[in-house]
C-alpha positions as CSV (number, residue, x, y, z in Angstrom):
1,M,6.1,12.5,-25.4
2,S,3.5,15.0,-25.3
3,G,3.0,16.0,-29.0
4,H,2.7,19.5,-28.2
5,F,5.4,21.8,-27.0
6,G,2.9,23.8,-24.8
7,R,1.4,20.7,-23.0
8,A,4.9,19.0,-22.7
9,A,6.1,22.6,-21.1
10,E,3.3,22.8,-18.7
11,E,3.8,19.3,-17.8
12,L,7.6,20.2,-17.0
13,N,6.6,23.0,-15.0
14,I,8.5,25.5,-17.4
15,S,7.5,28.0,-19.9
16,K,7.2,27.2,-23.5
17,S,10.2,29.2,-24.8
18,P,13.1,28.3,-22.8
19,M,12.3,24.6,-23.6
20,S,11.9,25.6,-27.5
21,I,15.3,27.2,-27.0
22,Q,17.2,23.9,-25.4
23,I,15.7,21.8,-27.9
24,K,16.7,23.7,-30.8
25,E,20.4,24.0,-29.1
26,L,20.7,20.6,-28.7
27,E,19.8,19.7,-32.3
28,V,22.1,22.1,-33.3
29,A,24.8,20.3,-31.3
30,L,23.8,17.0,-32.6
31,G,23.6,18.1,-36.2
32,L,20.0,17.0,-36.8
33,S,16.6,17.5,-36.3
34,L,14.9,15.5,-33.3
35,F,11.4,16.6,-34.4
36,D,8.9,17.0,-37.1
37,R,7.1,20.4,-36.6
38,D,3.9,21.6,-38.0
39,S,1.5,24.3,-37.0
40,R,-0.5,22.1,-34.7
41,N,1.5,19.1,-33.7
42,V,5.2,18.2,-32.9
43,T,6.5,14.5,-33.5
44,L,9.8,12.6,-32.8
45,T,11.8,12.0,-36.3
46,A,13.4,8.7,-36.2
47,A,16.5,10.0,-34.6
48,G,14.4,11.7,-32.1
49,R,12.9,8.2,-30.9
50,V,16.4,6.5,-30.9
51,L,17.3,9.4,-28.4
52,Q,14.3,9.1,-26.6
53,R,15.1,5.1,-26.1
54,E,18.6,5.7,-25.1
55,C,17.6,8.5,-22.8
56,E,15.0,6.1,-20.9
57,Q,17.6,3.4,-20.6
58,I,20.1,6.0,-18.9
59,F,17.4,7.4,-16.6
60,N,16.1,3.9,-15.6
61,T,19.8,3.0,-14.7
62,L,20.4,5.9,-12.7
63,D,17.1,5.4,-10.9
64,F,18.4,1.8,-10.4
65,A,21.7,3.1,-9.1
66,I,20.5,5.5,-6.7
67,R,17.9,2.9,-5.1
68,N,21.1,0.9,-4.6
69,T,23.2,3.5,-3.0
70,Q,20.1,4.4,-1.0
71,K,19.6,1.0,0.1
72,R,23.6,0.5,1.1
73,G,23.6,3.5,2.9
74,R,20.8,2.3,5.0
75,A,22.3,-0.9,5.6
76,E,25.6,0.6,6.6
77,N,23.6,3.3,8.9
78,A,21.6,0.4,10.5
79,V,18.2,2.1,9.0
80,I,15.0,0.2,8.4
81,N,12.4,1.7,6.0
82,I,9.1,0.3,6.8
83,G,5.8,0.8,4.8
84,M,2.8,0.2,6.7
85,V,-1.1,0.6,6.6
86,S,-2.9,3.2,8.7
87,S,-4.3,0.7,11.2
88,A,-0.7,-0.9,12.3
89,F,-0.3,1.2,15.3
90,L,-3.7,-0.1,16.7
91,E,-2.6,-3.5,17.5
92,G,0.6,-3.3,19.6
93,F,3.0,-2.7,16.6
94,G,4.2,0.4,18.6
95,N,4.9,-1.9,21.4
96,L,6.9,-4.4,19.0
97,L,9.1,-1.4,17.8
98,S,9.8,-0.4,21.3
99,D,11.1,-3.8,22.3
100,F,13.1,-4.0,18.9
101,K,14.7,-0.7,20.0
102,S,15.4,-1.5,23.3
103,K,17.1,-4.6,22.4
104,H,19.1,-3.0,19.0
105,P,19.3,0.9,20.1
106,E,22.0,1.2,17.0
107,C,19.1,0.8,14.6
108,S,17.1,3.2,13.4
109,L,13.6,3.1,11.9
110,N,11.7,5.1,9.1
111,F,7.9,5.0,8.5
112,T,6.2,5.8,5.6
113,E,1.9,4.9,5.3
114,L,1.4,3.2,2.4
115,A,-1.6,1.1,1.0
116,P,-0.3,-2.6,0.3
117,N,-0.2,-2.2,-3.4
118,Q,1.9,0.7,-2.9
119,Q,4.1,-1.5,-0.3
120,K,4.9,-4.2,-2.7
121,E,6.0,-1.6,-5.3
122,A,8.5,-0.1,-2.9
123,L,9.7,-3.2,-2.0
124,N,10.6,-4.2,-5.6
125,D,12.1,-0.7,-6.2
126,G,14.2,-1.0,-2.9
127,I,12.6,2.2,-1.4
128,I,11.6,0.0,1.6
129,D,12.8,-2.8,3.5
130,V,9.7,-4.1,5.1
131,G,5.8,-3.7,4.6
132,I,3.4,-4.1,7.1
133,C,-0.2,-5.3,5.6
134,R,-3.1,-7.4,6.2
135,H,-2.9,-11.4,5.8
136,C,-4.9,-11.1,2.3
137,D,-2.1,-9.0,0.9
138,T,0.3,-11.6,1.6
139,L,-1.4,-14.5,-0.7
140,N,-0.7,-15.0,-4.2
141,E,2.7,-13.4,-3.6
142,P,5.7,-16.0,-4.4
143,A,8.4,-13.3,-4.5
144,L,7.7,-12.1,-0.8
145,N,8.3,-13.7,2.7
146,S,5.6,-13.0,5.3
147,R,5.3,-13.2,9.2
148,V,2.5,-13.0,11.1
149,L,2.7,-10.0,13.8
150,V,-1.0,-9.9,15.4
151,K,-3.7,-12.4,14.8
152,E,-7.1,-11.1,14.4
153,N,-10.2,-12.0,12.1
154,L,-12.9,-9.6,10.6
155,T,-15.8,-8.3,12.6
156,L,-19.0,-6.7,11.5
157,A,-19.6,-3.0,12.3
158,V,-23.3,-1.7,12.1
159,P,-25.1,1.7,13.1
160,N,-26.8,1.7,16.6
161,T,-30.1,1.9,14.7
162,H,-29.5,-1.4,12.9
163,P,-31.9,-4.6,13.3
164,L,-28.5,-6.6,14.1
165,K,-27.4,-4.2,16.5
166,D,-28.1,-6.7,19.6
167,R,-26.7,-9.7,18.4
168,R,-24.1,-11.2,19.7
169,A,-22.5,-12.9,16.5
170,V,-23.6,-13.1,12.8
171,A,-23.0,-15.4,10.2
172,L,-21.6,-13.9,7.0
173,E,-24.7,-15.5,4.7
174,E,-26.8,-13.0,7.0
175,L,-25.4,-10.1,5.5
176,K,-26.5,-10.9,1.9
177,D,-29.0,-8.1,1.4
178,E,-27.0,-5.7,3.1
179,E,-25.2,-2.6,1.5
180,M,-21.7,-2.6,2.4
181,A,-18.9,-0.2,2.7
182,V,-15.7,-1.8,1.5
183,L,-11.7,-0.6,0.8
184,D,-10.8,0.4,-2.7
185,R,-9.9,-2.9,-4.4
186,S,-6.8,-0.9,-6.3
187,M,-5.3,-0.4,-3.2
188,S,-5.3,-3.8,-1.8
189,N,-6.6,-7.2,-2.0
190,T,-9.0,-6.6,1.1
191,T,-12.0,-6.4,-0.9
192,P,-11.4,-9.2,-3.3
193,F,-10.4,-11.5,-0.6
194,L,-13.9,-10.3,1.3
195,I,-15.8,-11.2,-2.2
196,A,-14.3,-14.7,-2.2
197,K,-15.5,-15.5,1.4
198,C,-18.9,-14.1,0.4
199,K,-19.2,-16.3,-2.8
200,E,-18.2,-19.0,-0.8
201,R,-21.3,-18.6,1.1
202,G,-23.4,-18.4,-1.9
203,F,-24.0,-14.9,-2.3
204,Y,-21.9,-11.4,-4.0
205,P,-21.8,-8.7,-1.5
206,K,-23.7,-5.3,-2.3
207,A,-20.8,-3.0,-2.3
208,A,-22.4,0.5,-2.1
209,F,-18.9,2.6,-1.2
210,E,-15.6,2.0,-2.2
211,V,-13.3,4.1,-0.1
212,Q,-9.5,4.1,0.7
213,E,-9.2,4.4,4.4
214,P,-10.6,2.2,7.1
215,S,-11.7,5.0,9.1
216,T,-13.9,6.1,6.5
217,L,-15.8,2.8,6.5
218,L,-16.5,3.3,10.2
219,A,-17.6,7.0,9.3
220,L,-20.2,5.5,6.7
221,V,-21.3,3.0,9.5
222,A,-21.8,5.7,12.0
223,S,-23.9,7.8,9.6
224,E,-26.0,4.6,8.7
225,Q,-25.4,4.7,5.0
226,A,-23.9,1.1,5.3
227,I,-22.5,-1.9,7.1
228,A,-18.8,-2.9,7.1
229,L,-16.6,-5.9,7.7
230,V,-13.2,-4.4,9.5
231,S,-10.5,-5.6,11.4
232,E,-11.0,-6.3,15.4
233,C,-8.7,-4.1,16.2
234,F,-10.8,-1.2,15.2
235,R,-13.0,-2.1,18.3
236,S,-10.8,0.4,20.4
237,Q,-11.8,3.1,18.2
238,K,-15.2,3.2,20.3
239,A,-16.5,5.0,17.1
240,K,-20.0,7.0,18.0
241,N,-22.9,5.2,16.9
242,V,-21.5,2.2,16.0
243,R,-21.8,-1.4,17.3
244,F,-19.2,-4.2,16.4
245,I,-20.4,-7.8,16.3
246,R,-18.6,-10.9,16.2
247,L,-18.5,-13.1,12.8
248,K,-19.2,-16.4,13.1
249,D,-17.0,-17.1,10.3
250,N,-13.4,-16.9,11.6
251,I,-12.0,-14.8,8.5
252,P,-8.6,-13.9,9.0
253,T,-7.2,-10.4,9.0
254,D,-3.6,-10.9,10.6
255,L,-1.2,-8.1,10.7
256,C,1.8,-9.4,8.7
257,M,5.0,-7.9,7.8
258,I,6.4,-8.8,4.1
259,Y,9.8,-8.2,3.0
260,K,12.2,-9.6,-0.1
261,K,14.6,-12.5,1.1
262,A,17.0,-11.6,-1.6
263,Q,16.7,-7.9,-0.2
264,E,18.1,-8.8,3.4
265,T,20.7,-6.5,5.0
266,D,22.7,-7.1,8.2
267,V,20.0,-4.7,10.0
268,L,17.1,-6.2,8.6
269,R,18.3,-9.7,9.3
270,K,18.5,-8.5,13.2
271,F,14.8,-7.0,12.7
272,L,13.9,-10.9,11.0
273,H,15.6,-12.2,13.9
274,F,13.8,-10.6,16.6
275,I,10.6,-11.5,15.0
276,E,11.3,-14.7,14.7
277,F,12.6,-15.5,18.1
278,D,12.0,-12.6,20.5
279,Y,8.5,-11.7,19.5
280,K,5.3,-13.6,19.8
281,P,2.6,-12.9,17.6
282,L,-0.3,-11.1,19.5
283,M,-3.7,-12.6,19.5
284,Y,-6.1,-9.7,19.5
285,D,-8.5,-10.0,22.4
286,N,-12.3,-9.4,21.0
């Protein structure tokens, strides 16, 4: 509760007067006061707090019912909702989908670009059926099942002017004094996973920039602001002023599918069967 009618009206995108009138009408209908008012603030009465709790339960139940109805509708209409990271289509994921559609033309696929942590929330809420993310985001997730779609490792991206630019391969520990651009750790487990790997090699990485999109990592590298460790698929981007160098350390960043076993539908089972028996995980060729 905002504690102030003006702020509450602003949050609801309505004017203050109609909201105040509606609250008054509700209090008259109930025969009691829902708010204690003074010249500066508004607080819920004991009765108001009871109504607030009851309404929250009603809305939660309604949200649950809507999600279940939508999920049932997707199942009946043979629709799969897929949440995916932005780099998924760089790695042959589109070919996988085309092959699936060729075999199951009755199925429809919807796509939403979501960060891995957003995918997990959407899976829990029943908004999506499948998530497409990186290997590190499948770890320590006992409620989720995962399948590898494309096998690949991290690779080093440096500016064309960097001292390492002509190296064929670099060990991770050689990067201990380098300023790195990394991905926002609130969006996925990529950066915590990378930090853990660096600590295994005896150092803590210098994260000079923390960004949300892998493409921004490459932009920072191209502008000579930092180096970055990215998935091998980004080699195909041919970024100007960026050199890609193989890491001697095989640090997996496989493209993976995540889903909840308890939420399987007939159409999702078709997709899983296709992945299991008709599709061979790709190996990214660097």
